[in-house]
Each structure stands twice: as C-alpha cells, then as structure tokens.
N, C-alpha and C positions, 0 to 999 in steps of 0.2 A: 264463426270458427270460434271466436275470440266468445262468444253466447255461447258455443256448447264445450268450451272447455268453464266456464264458470258454471253451465250446469252440473257437468258433473264434479267440480270442489262440491257443490253443494251436497249432490250425492253421498262424497263422499265421507263429509262429515255429519249428515244425517244418521249416514250409517252407524258414526260412530259413536255420538248421542245414543242412537237406538241398541244400539249394542249395551250400554251403560247402564240401561235403563231393564233388558234381558235379563240383565246377569245380577238383578238387583229385585229379587220376586217380593219379599216381604215389605218392600218399598209400593209394589206398581198393584201385587194382589195377581189373584187370578185372571179376572176378567181382562183387565189392560196388556196383562201378559201375551195371552192368545193375542189381541188384537195391533198390540209392538211388535209380535209374532209377523203377522200376517204382514205389517208395513216393510218387515226387515226382508223378506222375501220376493218385497214387493225392488225395495232399493237394491239388491243381489245382484237379482236380472236385468232391473236396469243398467246396474254398474256393467252387470257378463254383455250387454249388447255394445254397450259405447267400446267396451275394449273388446270388441270380441276379434280385432285383430290380432290378439297376443297369441289367441288359439291359431288360426291361419300358418303367424310365424312358428310354431314351436319347434316344428324338423327343419329349418330353413339356417342355412348359415352357421357361422365355429357356434359352438358349446364351452366355451369358457366354466374351472365355478365357479364362479358367481352366479350367469347365466341359469346354471342347472339348481342351484341354488333356490333361487325365483322361481322356475318354473315348476319346480317340488312342490315347495310354499302354495303357490297360487294351484294350483290344482286339488291340493289335496285342501285346503283351505273350501275352495268348489263344493269340493265331494264332504264335508264335515254341516258344510252349509246345509247341504241339502238332507240329508242324513240328518241335520238337527228341524228340518223346516219338516220333512215328510216323517216324522215322528213324532213332532207338537202339531201336526193335523188332523192325526190318528185319535190324539188322547182329545183333542177343542169339544170343549162343553157349551161355549158360548161363542166366538165367530165364526167359526163354520161345525158345526155339530153334526149336518146332512154328512160332510166326509170323514167321519169320525170311526172307527172302528176295523180301518180296513188290515192293522197291525195288533197284533192279541196287544192286550196293554200292558202284563209286565214288560212283554218286550221294547214296546213301545218306548216306554218308560225308563228301560237301561239305558238303548238304543238315546232319550233326550238328557239324560244323564250325562252321560259320556263325549257325547260329539258337541255339547253346547259349550265344554268347555273350550275340549280341545280346539272349537269356532273362537271361543276370547281368545287363546293360546298365539293359533292360527295369526288372528286378524292381527293382533300386535306387534308379530313378529313380518306381517306384514307388511304395516305401516310402518316398521323402522329399517324397511328396506328404501322407502319414499326420503327418508329422513337425513338421505345426504343431500335432498337438493335445497332443502330450508339449511345445513350445514353450510355449505357451499355459499349461501349471501350474505352469511353473517364475516364481518371486518374479524383479520388476522389481530390477535392482540386479547388484549385483557378478555374481553367480550366474549368471546368463545372460548378462552379457558373456562371461564364464571360459569361459561353453559355446561359444559364439556361435565363440570365439578357437581353442577347442579343436576346433573340429568345421571352423575354417578349413584348421588345418594340417595336421591328418586327412590334409582333401579335395585340397589342395594335394601331399601325400607318398601322396595315394593314386593321384590322376592321373600323378604322374611313373609309380611304377610301371604306369599301365594303357599308358603309352606305350609305358615300359622293354623291359616286356613284348610285347610286338610283339601286344598283343590286334587294334587297327584293322585289322592284317593278314588276321585270321582275319574280322573279322565282311565284311571285302568285297572278301573272295578274293584276296586276292594272297598269297598262302599255305597250300596246300592239307595241311599236315602239323603239328600244333603241337609245340613242342620244351618236352619235362617238363624241369625243373630235378630228378633224382631226386637230386644230393648237396645237395637243402635242404633241411632241418625238417619236419617234420608238423603243427612247433604256429608253424615259421615262415610255410609253404605258407598253412594256413587263415590266419591272422592279418593275411595281407597280401591274400588273398581278400576277409575282413575291411575293411579297409580303402580295399582300389579298390570296394566297394558303399558303403561310408557315404560317397566320392566324389561316387560318380550320385547317391545321396540327399540328400545339401546340398544338393548343383546345383539338384535339381529340386523342393528345398524353397525355395532363392532366389526360382530362376522364379516359382514359387507362391505365393511373395509377394507378386512386381514386379505379376505379375496379376492378383489380389488389389486391390489397390491402383488399378493400372489401372480394373478394375471401380468400387472403390467410387469413384474422383474420378468417371464418367461419370456415377453413378447419380446421386451430389450435385452435379454440373452440369443433369442435369436436373431436380430439383427447383428447383434456384435458377431453371434459367427456366420452370417452371410456376409457383411461389411468382409472378416478375415477371409472368406474362402473369395469371395471378387480381389479381394487386393494379393491373396497367390495366384490365383491367374493372372494378373497383370502382369506379377511381374515373372511368373517361365515363359506369358512369350514376350515380353522382353527379351527375358532371357536367349528365349529362341532367334527371336531375329538375331541379337547378334552374333549367336555363334551359329 
C-alpha cells in the first residue's frame, strides 16, 4: 500500500512537470511537444486507474457543496484532457503520424488550443483542492502566515501574467492562433507557467476552505436544531409524566 501511494505521488509530480513543458511550446518545439503529449496521455490514464474508486462513488453518500465542486472539476479536467489528447493525436506529424487525420486539421487545431488551456487551468484548480493536506501539516503561527502571504503575492502576480499573456482569449476562442515569445528564456517561460498554475491552485484552495466552512456551519446548525428538538421532547415528556 505504501509503494502504491509513493507511485501515485510520483505520477502526480510527473504530470505537473510534463504539463509545464507542454505549455512551453516555444521551449520544447514540435517533436518534443508531441512526445510529451503522449507521455501526458499515459500519465493521465495511469492516474485515472489509481483513482478509479472516485468514479464508482460519485453518486454515493451526501453531496456537500465542496464535494460537488470537486466532482465537477475532476470530470471537467478529465474531459478537457481527453479532447486535448485526441485533437493532438489527430494533428501528429512525428509521434503517431499513422493515427493523424481523423479530425479536420482546422477543427483539431481549434479544439487543441482551447482545451489545452482549459486543461492547464483545471489542473491548477485540481491541485489546489489538495493543498489543504499540505496546509494542515504546517504549524500554526508565523510560518503559516508567511506561507499564506507568499502564496497570495504569487497568485496576484500569476493572474497578472495570465491575463497579460491573453490566455482567456485562447480559452474562449477569441483568438485562433497562439502568440509565442521566442525571445523569452526557457527558465523564465517555465517559471511563469508555474506561477500561473500556482495562482489557480491557491484560488481553488481558498474556495475549498470557504465551501468547507459553509458545510461545517450547516452541520453545526443542524446539530443545534436536533439538540433543541431533543430537549423540547424531553421537557414535554417530563411535563406529561408530572401531570
């Protein structure tokens, strides 16, 4: 069980690294980009196999706002990855050219452009939903405050980069071709992509905390009402016995 958990964590880390490289086309170029896409498809498939119990439990149990949020993000992420992979394979000229051409090139290009950036954003949100595991391990005090401040500053900078680079235009089909800055260094490109990913992860973490607090508040209110009803029933029963 421990080995399986380690393998799952390694898979998750590799998925994040490969995603960073896939979103840096000007660094990797076409040939490496295609093979990285194949690697990502394999990693995502392995990830789904490891987490297959998630899909069998989707309709089981109670569905709090936080759980619905997680389910929606996970399903949307899987679908976006699938469309990105299929459209990418359809345009392949190096990795799997024998599988290319089953989708019209212009259509495949649009789908790949749109869904790759949606996958990037949803991946960040998906990671953010698990940040609470790390946050809970941090000791309360100055260290935790410093971590929140640092993540907040990084997130603000990341969202500035996100909108400055015009990614929303790609996500909503306002622009059909991506502008790559080939003069920007590889290190800077990768770091900027990482900061943007962190921005979405931290935003998702904040949303998850808020939804959890709302759920806890509802549970607390429900318990208070149940206790109140129990006390009323006890008082009525006592009054009936006396009279």
